[in-house]
N, C-alpha and C positions, 0 to 999 in steps of 0.2 A: 504494500499499499504506500501510496505517495503520502508526503505531507500535506498538511490543514494548508491551504490556500484563502486570500482572500479577492484576490483579482486584483486590478489596477484602480486604488483607494482615491486617486485624484480623480476619476472618470465617474461620472454620472451619466452615462448614456446619452449623454445631450444630441442631436441631428439623426439619433436612432430609431427606426421606425419600426414598431412591432407590431405583428397581426396575433391575436389573442384569440383563436381559434376554441370556442366553449358555449357557452349558454349566455353568452352576449355579456356586457356590462354595465351598471348600475354606476353610470359617471360620477355623481352627484357623493357616494360616498366619501366619507373623509380620508379613507385610507387609497384614495384613488385620485379624485382631486378634478379629474378632466381626461375627457377621451377626444382624439384627434379627429376619428371617425370613425365609417363602420360599417356592417350590411349584414342581413340576416339572409340565411339560404335554405332554402325546405328540403323536402326529401325529392323534391322532381327536379330541383338544381334552380328553381325560381329564387330572384332576389328580391329582398322589401327591404326596408329603410327600418324597420323597427327590431334594432339589436338591444332593448331593455331587458338586461336579466332579471328571471323572474325564478329561477334555481336556486343563486345567492353563489354556486360553484366558479364562475368565469369572472366574477366579481372578485372575489377569494383570490383567484389565481392572480388575476391584474396588479390586485393590492403587495402581494407577494412581489412581483418583477417592481414595482414601483417604489418597494422599500429599498431594493439593492438597486437600481436605476431611477430615480426622481426625476431626470429630464428626459428622459425616453420618451418617443410619442406612443400612445395606444392606441390599437384601432380593434375595435371589435368585431369579431368576426362569428356570427352567430348560427351554428348547427344543432345545439340543442336546444328545445324549447317545453317539451313539459317533463322531459324524464331526460336524465344522461347517456342516452344512446342516439344515434344516424348511422346514414346510410354510407356502404362505400364511395357511393358517388358524391355526394355532399359534399366530405372529406375532399376528394380531388377536387371539387370545384372550390372549395376555400382555398385550396394551396394555391390554385391557380388564379383564384380572386387575389390575393396575397401577392403573386410575383406581378400581375399584371397593374397592380396601383402602388408598386416601387415600395414595395416593403424588402426591409432588412433582414428581421428575423423573425421566423413563428413559432408562435409557442402550443404545442401541442400535447398536453395534458391530458391526453388521452389516448388511444392506441387499440390494435385488435390484435389477437393468437392467431388468426383465422387463415392459414399458410395459404389459401384459394386466394384471397386477397392479396398475397406480395408482389406478382406482376405488376398489376397495376400502382402499385403505391410505389413500387420502384420508379417508374416511367414517371411518375408523378414528380418525385424528387429529383430524378434527371432535369426533369425539363425545368423545376423550378433551380435548381442549382445553375442553370445555363443562361439563366437571369439574374444569378447572383444574390437568390434567395437563401437562407441558410436556416435549417429547420432544427428544433431543439424539442426533443420527443421521449418517453420513457423506452429505453432499450432492454431493461429486464424486469422483472417484480414477483419476488418469490417461485423463484424456478423458473418462469415462466417468459418465454422469447415473446415481445413488443413489436409490432409493425405499425409504425413505419421507423419505430426507433433506432431497431437494430441493422437497418440498412446501410451501407456503406454512403457515404455523403450526407448521412443527419449526426448533429451531435446528440450521443446517447446517453440518458442519465440514468442511474439507478439510487434507490431509497437507500439511505446510509442512518438510521438510526441514532448513531453516538456521533454524529456531527453537527456541529454548530449552525444556527441557522446564517452566521455571517459569514460562516465559510465555506470551502468544498474540496472535494480530493478528487485526483486524476490516477486512475490505476490502467494497468495496461490489459486487456481482456482478447484472448486470442489474435495479436499482434495488431491491436487498435486502441485508441486511447477513449475509454469512457469515462464519465463523469459521477461521481456520487455526493450528494447533498439531500440537507435535514429536506423529511417533509413533514413539518411543520409552516403554517402559513402566518402572517404578521399576529401580535398577540392580539387578542382583545382585553381592555381591562375588566377584570372581576371573573374571567373566565379561564380556567384551570387548561394548560393546554393541549390535557388529555381529553378536555369536552369538547376541544374546538374541530374543525376538519381536520384532518390530516391524511397522509398516505405521499404516494408515487406522484400522484397529480401537483403537488408541491414540491416536492424535489425539484420536478423538473421547470414549474415557477421561479423558484429559486435560483435553479442553472442558469437560465435564461437573463436571470437580473445581472449575474455576473459573465456572459456573453453580452449582453449588451454595452458592459463597459469595456470589455475586448474590442468590441464593435467599434465603439467610438475611436479609438486610435488606432485602430487597424489602417494600412496604408490603401490597399487594394478590396478589403473586405472577403476576402476567401475562405472558404471552410479552413482550409489548410492553415492558414496565418492565424486564426482565431486560434484554432485549438492547439497549434504550438506556442501562440502568447498564454493563455489559461494554463498549461501544462509544464512551461519555465518555471 
């Protein structure tokens, strides 16, 4: 295991555009502050203007990112409506929306273990990378391989229950660098951490905040440059 790291402490994610593909974002939440824009994509791939979060998950994810990268620009890409589930075609459409609208990063606090989706997601990742988009997603959780986080060209994240929220760990897994981060979101006053939302979703969100710091200071913004900066 590598040492604990905090990323570029002077960076704040300024100028970095992050698409939070989730249940939307409640922009007025004090831990979020503002949302630069967004879209909702339904199960038929149609786009709508209503990206308000009615489940709370996307807002908590956005808050965890803003905690690490307070000057990053958050864009809500809503793919969850009444439950935390969506279709493959909707997820692919969300990644394509982010690439088309000039996002630098995509936070995917979600994934699938279904191997039959690998080809479509691999193609989506490759198309996104060709347009300069870097995806941060869960690589593995409790022994289950997740897609697209375990694919080449994605910054893969694992949950580390021993890692403090303001640190991350870089580890080598099968010749690739994977990052481990805390699974806790921002603290809510008066609520014990174990009673709050927690898990791999927030390990991804916490890591996206660190990635945004590295992206701010990157010269070309490639995934290889960002991974090297984070692992060095």
